Structures are given as C-alpha cells and as structure tokens.
C-alpha positions as CSV (number, residue, x, y, z in Angstrom):
1,X,90.7,119.5,35.6
2,X,88.6,117.7,38.2
3,X,90.3,114.4,37.6
4,X,93.7,116.1,37.9
5,X,92.6,117.6,41.3
6,X,91.5,114.2,42.5
7,X,94.8,112.6,41.5
8,X,96.9,115.2,43.2
9,X,96.3,114.1,46.8
10,X,97.3,110.6,45.9
11,X,100.4,111.8,44.1
12,X,101.3,113.9,47.2
13,X,100.9,110.9,49.4
14,X,103.2,108.8,47.2
15,X,105.8,111.6,47.2
16,X,105.6,111.8,51.0
17,X,105.9,108.0,51.3
18,X,108.9,108.0,48.9
19,X,110.5,110.7,51.1
20,X,109.9,108.7,54.3
21,X,111.2,105.5,52.6
22,X,114.2,107.4,51.2
23,X,115.0,108.7,54.7
24,X,114.7,105.2,56.2
25,X,117.0,103.8,53.5
26,X,119.6,106.5,54.2
27,X,119.5,105.7,58.0
28,X,120.0,102.0,57.2
29,X,122.8,102.7,54.9
30,X,124.6,104.9,57.5
31,X,124.2,102.3,60.2
32,X,125.6,99.6,57.9
33,X,128.5,101.8,57.1
34,X,129.1,102.1,60.8
35,X,129.4,98.4,61.0
36,X,131.9,98.3,58.1
37,X,133.9,101.0,59.8
38,X,134.0,99.1,63.1
39,X,135.1,95.9,61.3
40,X,137.9,97.7,59.5
41,X,139.2,99.3,62.7
42,X,139.0,96.0,64.6
43,X,140.6,93.7,62.0
44,X,143.1,96.4,61.0
45,X,144.2,96.6,64.7
46,X,144.9,92.8,65.0
47,X,148.5,92.9,63.7
48,X,149.3,95.7,66.1
49,X,147.7,93.8,69.0
50,X,149.9,90.7,68.2
51,X,153.0,93.0,68.3
52,X,151.9,95.0,71.3
53,X,149.3,93.1,73.2
54,X,148.5,96.0,75.5
55,X,146.9,97.7,72.6
56,X,144.4,94.8,72.6
57,X,143.3,95.8,76.1
58,X,142.5,99.3,74.8
59,X,140.6,97.8,71.8
60,X,138.8,95.3,74.0
61,X,137.8,98.1,76.4
62,X,136.5,100.2,73.6
63,X,134.3,97.4,72.2
64,X,133.2,96.4,75.7
65,X,132.3,99.8,77.1
66,X,131.2,101.7,74.0
67,X,129.7,98.8,72.0
68,X,130.0,100.6,68.7
69,X,128.9,97.6,66.8
70,X,125.5,97.8,68.6
71,X,125.0,101.2,67.0
72,X,125.0,99.6,63.6
73,X,122.9,97.2,61.5
74,X,123.9,94.2,59.4
75,X,126.6,91.6,60.1
76,X,128.4,93.8,62.7
77,X,125.6,94.0,65.2
78,X,126.1,90.5,66.5
79,X,129.6,89.8,65.4
80,X,131.9,88.7,68.3
81,X,134.4,91.5,68.0
82,X,135.3,91.3,71.7
83,X,136.1,87.6,71.4
84,X,138.3,88.2,68.3
85,X,140.2,90.9,70.1
86,X,140.5,88.9,73.3
87,X,141.9,85.8,71.6
88,X,144.4,87.9,69.7
89,X,145.4,89.7,72.8
90,X,146.0,86.4,74.7
91,X,148.1,85.0,71.8
92,X,150.2,88.2,71.6
93,X,150.6,88.2,75.4
94,X,151.7,84.5,75.6
95,X,154.4,85.0,72.9
96,X,155.6,88.4,74.2
97,X,158.0,89.3,76.9
98,X,155.2,91.0,78.9
99,X,154.7,89.9,82.6
100,X,153.0,86.6,83.0
101,X,151.6,87.3,86.5
102,X,149.6,90.2,88.0
103,X,151.1,92.5,90.6
104,X,150.4,90.3,93.7
105,X,148.8,92.2,96.6
106,X,145.9,91.7,99.0
107,X,143.3,93.0,96.5
108,X,144.5,90.7,93.7
109,X,144.5,87.7,96.0
110,X,141.0,88.5,97.1
111,X,139.9,88.7,93.5
112,X,141.4,85.3,92.8
113,X,139.6,83.8,95.8
114,X,136.4,85.5,94.7
115,X,136.5,83.9,91.3
116,X,137.3,80.5,92.7
117,X,134.4,80.8,95.1
118,X,132.1,81.8,92.2
119,X,133.1,78.6,90.4
120,X,132.6,76.4,93.5
121,X,129.2,77.8,94.3
122,X,128.1,77.5,90.6
123,X,128.0,73.7,91.0
124,X,125.1,74.2,93.5
125,X,123.0,76.7,91.5
126,X,119.2,76.5,91.8
127,X,118.9,77.4,88.1
128,X,121.9,75.8,86.4
129,X,120.8,76.6,82.8
130,X,120.7,80.3,83.2
131,X,123.4,80.3,85.9
132,X,126.2,78.8,83.8
133,X,125.3,81.2,81.0
134,X,125.9,84.1,83.4
135,X,129.0,82.6,84.8
136,X,130.4,82.2,81.3
137,X,129.9,85.9,80.7
138,X,131.4,86.9,84.0
139,X,134.5,84.7,83.8
140,X,135.4,86.1,80.4
141,X,135.4,89.6,81.8
142,X,137.4,88.4,84.9
143,X,140.0,86.7,82.6
144,X,140.6,90.0,80.7
145,X,140.7,91.8,84.0
146,X,143.7,89.7,85.1
147,X,145.3,90.2,81.7
148,X,144.8,93.9,82.0
149,X,146.6,93.9,85.4
150,X,149.5,92.1,83.8
151,X,149.8,94.3,80.7
152,X,148.9,97.8,82.0
153,X,151.6,98.2,84.7
154,X,153.0,101.6,83.8
155,X,151.5,105.1,83.9
156,X,151.5,105.7,80.2
157,X,149.4,102.6,79.5
158,X,147.1,103.2,82.5
159,X,146.5,106.8,81.3
160,X,145.6,105.5,77.8
161,X,143.2,103.0,79.3
162,X,141.5,105.7,81.3
163,X,141.1,107.8,78.2
164,X,139.5,104.8,76.4
165,X,137.1,104.0,79.2
166,X,136.1,107.7,79.8
167,X,135.7,108.3,76.1
168,X,133.7,105.2,75.4
169,X,131.2,105.8,78.1
170,X,131.5,109.5,77.8
171,X,130.3,109.3,74.2
172,X,126.8,108.5,75.6
173,X,127.2,111.2,78.2
174,X,128.0,113.9,75.6
175,X,125.4,112.6,73.1
176,X,122.8,112.1,75.9
177,X,123.4,115.6,77.3
178,X,122.9,117.2,73.9
179,X,119.8,115.0,73.3
180,X,118.3,116.0,76.6
181,X,118.9,119.7,75.8
182,X,117.6,119.6,72.2
183,X,114.4,117.6,73.2
184,X,113.7,119.6,76.3
185,X,114.2,116.6,78.5
186,X,111.0,114.9,77.2
187,X,112.6,111.5,76.6
188,X,114.9,109.1,78.5
189,X,118.6,108.8,77.7
190,X,119.3,105.1,77.1
191,X,122.5,103.0,76.6
192,X,123.5,100.8,73.7
193,X,121.1,97.9,73.1
194,X,122.1,94.3,73.9
195,X,125.0,95.5,76.1
196,X,125.8,95.6,79.8
197,X,124.1,99.0,80.2
198,X,121.1,99.2,77.8
199,X,118.6,100.7,80.1
200,X,118.3,104.2,81.7
201,X,119.4,103.0,85.2
202,X,122.5,101.1,83.9
203,X,123.7,103.9,81.7
204,X,123.0,106.5,84.4
205,X,125.2,104.6,86.8
206,X,128.0,104.2,84.3
207,X,127.9,108.0,83.5
208,X,128.1,108.7,87.2
209,X,131.1,106.5,87.5
210,X,133.1,108.2,84.7
211,X,132.8,111.7,86.2
212,X,135.9,111.1,88.4
213,X,137.7,109.8,85.3
214,X,137.0,112.9,83.4
215,X,138.2,115.0,86.3
216,X,141.4,112.9,86.5
217,X,142.1,113.5,82.8
218,X,141.4,117.2,83.2
219,X,143.9,117.5,86.1
220,X,146.5,115.6,84.1
221,X,146.2,117.3,80.7
222,X,148.5,120.1,79.8
223,X,146.6,121.4,76.9
224,X,144.1,124.1,78.0
225,X,141.7,123.2,75.2
226,X,141.6,119.6,76.2
227,X,140.9,120.7,79.8
228,X,138.1,122.9,78.7
229,X,136.7,120.2,76.5
230,X,136.7,117.8,79.4
231,X,134.9,120.4,81.5
232,X,132.2,120.6,78.8
233,X,132.0,116.8,78.7
234,X,131.5,116.7,82.4
235,X,128.7,119.2,82.3
236,X,127.0,117.4,79.4
237,X,127.4,114.1,81.2
238,X,125.7,115.6,84.3
239,X,122.8,116.7,82.0
240,X,122.6,113.2,80.6
241,X,122.5,111.7,84.1
242,X,119.4,113.9,84.7
243,X,118.0,112.9,81.3
244,X,118.1,109.2,82.1
245,X,115.1,109.7,84.5
246,X,116.8,107.2,86.8
247,X,116.3,107.8,90.5
248,X,119.4,105.7,91.3
249,X,121.5,107.7,88.8
250,X,120.1,111.0,90.3
251,X,121.3,110.0,93.8
252,X,124.6,108.7,92.5
253,X,125.3,111.8,90.4
254,X,124.5,114.0,93.5
255,X,127.0,112.0,95.6
256,X,129.6,112.4,92.8
257,X,129.0,116.1,92.7
258,X,129.4,116.4,96.5
259,X,132.6,114.4,96.4
260,X,134.0,116.4,93.5
261,X,133.3,119.6,95.5
262,X,134.9,118.2,98.7
263,X,138.0,116.9,97.0
264,X,138.7,119.7,94.6
265,X,141.1,122.6,95.2
266,X,138.9,125.0,93.3
267,X,135.8,124.5,95.4
268,X,134.3,128.0,94.7
269,X,134.5,127.6,90.9
270,X,133.2,124.1,90.9
271,X,130.5,124.9,93.5
272,X,129.3,127.8,91.3
273,X,129.3,125.5,88.3
274,X,127.2,122.9,90.1
275,X,124.7,125.5,91.2
276,X,124.4,126.9,87.7
277,X,123.8,123.4,86.3
278,X,121.4,122.4,89.0
279,X,119.4,125.6,88.7
280,X,119.2,125.4,84.9
281,X,118.1,121.8,85.0
282,X,115.5,122.6,87.6
283,X,113.8,125.2,85.3
284,X,114.5,123.2,82.2
285,X,113.2,119.7,82.9
286,X,109.5,118.9,82.4
287,X,107.0,118.3,85.2
288,X,107.0,114.5,84.7
289,X,110.7,114.4,85.6
290,X,110.1,115.9,89.0
291,X,107.0,113.7,89.5
292,X,109.3,110.6,89.0
293,X,112.0,111.9,91.3
294,X,109.4,112.7,94.0
295,X,108.7,108.9,94.2
296,X,112.0,108.5,96.0
297,X,110.2,109.7,99.1
298,X,107.0,107.7,98.4
299,X,108.7,104.5,97.3
300,X,106.0,102.5,99.1
301,X,103.6,103.5,96.3
302,X,106.0,102.7,93.4
303,X,106.0,99.2,91.9
304,X,109.5,99.5,90.5
305,X,111.0,100.5,93.9
306,X,109.0,97.8,95.7
307,X,110.1,95.2,93.2
308,X,113.8,96.0,93.9
309,X,113.2,95.9,97.7
310,X,111.5,92.5,97.2
311,X,114.5,91.3,95.2
312,X,116.9,92.4,97.9
313,X,114.9,90.7,100.6
314,X,114.7,87.6,98.6
315,X,118.5,87.6,98.1
316,X,119.0,88.2,101.8
317,X,116.8,85.3,102.9
318,X,118.3,83.0,100.2
319,X,121.8,83.8,101.6
320,X,120.6,83.0,105.1
321,X,119.1,79.7,103.9
322,X,122.2,78.8,101.9
323,X,125.1,80.5,103.6
324,X,127.8,78.4,102.0
325,X,126.8,77.8,98.4
326,X,124.6,80.9,98.0
C-alpha cells in the first residue's frame, strides 16, 4: 500500500503532462489545418482570378490585411501567397479587356511622382542594404495599388473591396474586443505576427482606421441584421482599441468617435452609445491601463515617448541636412 501511495503522485504528474502535451498537439494540429485551408482557398481561387482579375485584388487584400497564413503553423506561415495572387492577377489583367491605365487625376499624378521620387532618392540612401529591402516591399504595394485603381472602377467592385478590408482588419477588432472583455483587459491586443501591423500600436491604428469603413457598410446595407452586426463589430472594435494599451490608438480612436458623432445624422443615439461604451470601459479596465494612459501628459518621463520624439527630431534634422535626396 505504501509503495502504491508513493507511485500515485508520479502517475498523476505523468497524466497531467500527457494532458498538456495532448492539448499542445491539438493546437498545433488546428493551426496546421488553418494553413491547409488558406492554401486551398488561395490556389482554388487562381482560375477565377485569371478569368476575372478584379477578384485577385480582393484575394490580395485579404491576404495582405488579415494575414491568415500568419495564424497558422507549418509550410503556410512563410509561403508567399500574396506574390502568387499578385502575379496571377497581373497575368489575368494583361490578357483581359480591363482598363490598362488608372483614372488620371491630380491625386494619381501626385502618387506617380511620389513613387518616382522614392526611386530617385533611394540611390542616395545612407543605409543601402536595409533601404533597398524596404523599397522593394513598398514598391510591390504601390504596384498593386495602381492595379487596384485600374480594376476597381465601379461601385460594386469598390463596395466588395471595402467589405474585404473591413472584414480582414475587423476580424482582429472583433476577436480583440472579445479577448479584452473575457480577460478583464489584463493583456494587450496584438496584431498578426510578421505582418505590417504586429504590435499593439500598429493594430490599434488599423482598427481606428476601419471604424469609418464599418459605418459606411452599415449605412449602405439594406438587411437590418447586417446593420446590427456591423454595429456590434464597431463596438467590439472600440473595445479592442482600448485593449491595445496604445496611447496613439487611444487618441486616434477618440478622434474617430468625435468625427463619427459630428458627421452622423443620429447624433443622439450614437452619442449615448459612445457614453455607454466609455463609461463601461472606465469601470472595466484595470488600474495599469489608466497608469499607462496618464503618461500622455507626462511624456517627458516616458522612454517610449521620448524615443519617438527623438526619432522625429532626427528625421527633421536629416531632412534639413539633405533636402533633395532625403
């Protein structure tokens, strides 16, 4: 009996360890299945993209904004889905009867000049190794931006693009809002890893920017349940912005709320909603959140804020010293 009692704790530890390992294996399996699902969707869409290249813009935007492959493990995590979609879209666009030039206006001309200027100044970079790498990333996005302007020239396509962008970024708003509520605001809301918005500040800014897109979709949707769902998405996105613990996102979200109130026809209803959300979050968020937000007024004592100010001053003085080539 004594030997059996001595063996029981060890057996319990083994059972607990097996449970932990089993849970970890299930999480790995689910993430790998996500990668397989993303690959099936992307490669299954390629024939449709060749036939209708504007669908490629929707797929490229989905991959670029949501980064679903970054939420998986295995081969899909680093697979260049965006490049595959982009090349297929370009091929379909070249052989199609779609417009081969953007709608020329002052803004488009300025964008062309800006890209040419970036190329010119890149030859005089102080750090060419890293600079050309960043230029390569930017120019790919700019290329697809021009292709987007050529392919998305009617209301139906633009409306679909807004849905894709709002849904892709809004996924993290809805998920982050629920996460903030369920955890009592104890942890930061972060973006997808190895993307353009991995950190709390980047995803907070992106969430603030899609609030007007949600409102646009709400105003242009006939189904009442879709409108109500978009209202819930906006509320959860607002909670997620708070949950990022980002001071910049806090200020940006506040400005978006004020503009939404100022431009809306139903100001009383929206104003009451904003008051309810703000009051609830004030009593809901932990003390460490307010301590972080209070550093906005005492930025002189915050290393993060001082580092950004130092970077701004460095850029300002560098531009003065190199006004032509940057």
